[in-house]
N, C-alpha and C positions, 0 to 999 in steps of 0.2 A: 850388832850381836843380839840385842833384844828384839829386833824386828822379826827374826826368824823363830823365836821362842813360841809365840802364840800360834802361828800356823802349824808348827810341828805338834804342839799339844792337841790342837784341834784335829789334826790328821790321826793321831793315836787314839783319840776318843772315837772317832768314826770307825776306825779299824776294829776296836774292841766291841763297839755296839753291833756291827755287822757280824762279827764272829759269834756273839751270843745268839743273834737271830738265826744264824745258820744252824747252830746246835739244836735249837728248838725246832726248826724246820725238818731236820733229820729225824727227830723223835716223832713228829707228826707223820712223816712219810712211812716210818716203820709201822705205825699203827694203821695207816691206810692200807698198807700192803697185806696185812692180816685180813684175810677174807672171813666172811661170816661162817663159812664152813669150818675154818680152823678154830674160830672162837667157840663154835658148837662142840668141837672135839674137846676143848679144854673144859667146858662146863660139864660135859658128860663124864670126863675123868674126875672132876671135882666132886661130883655126886657120890663117887665111891668112898670119899673121905668124910662124909657127913658124920657128925658126932665123934670125930677123932681129932686128937691134938695134932696140929700140923704147922709146918712153916711154909708160907707162900713166898715165892721169889718173884719180883717184878722185873721188867726189862731195864730199869734204871739202877738195879742193884739193891733195892730195898728188900728187907726181909720182914714179913709180918707173921707173928706167932699167935696162935689162938685155936679154938675149937670151931670148926666149920658147922654152922648150924643150918644154913639154907643156901641153895644154889638156884639161880634163875638164869634166864638166857643171857643177861648182861651183867650180872653182879653175883658176888660171893659174900655171904653175911658171916662175919667171924666174931666170936665172943672171946675176949681175953679177960684177965682179972679186973681191969679197970673199966672197960666199956664194950659196946658192940660197934663193929665197923662194917661198912658195906664197900667192898673192893670191886672196882671195874674189872670184869673178867678179861677184857682186851689187854689189860696191863700184866696179867699173870703169865709167866713163862714156865714156872715149875712149881709143883706142889709136892711136899715131902712129909710123911708122918714123922712127928718128933721122935728122935732116937732115944731109946732106952737101954739101960745096962742090963746085965744078966738078972738082977734082982727085980727088974721091972720099974726101977726108978728113972726119972728123966736124967739124961746126961746134962751136966752143968755146962760143958763146953761143946759146941757143935762146929766142927771145922768143915767148911765147904770151899 
């Protein structure tokens, strides 16, 4: 009974390791598929949001909130309350101006 336990555990570890590697390979393929032309479109669109409070959505589901200060060919500079961040423009899939209510105040809950 104990002679099969170690090989089974080893097999499970190998399967889990290859599964994680495959997930990261899929993410890398998505980035490679995006051509420079598509990236140029996103940076051109991002330039419209300079000095506006925005939400940036990345392809892995992360949301970044802040004011877009500068846009270059490969990065978007965002300022939030705590710090400044440079976001790789290849990872951005959506940019949205932060929603406000009728009185002009920021909405406390943003549902997307």
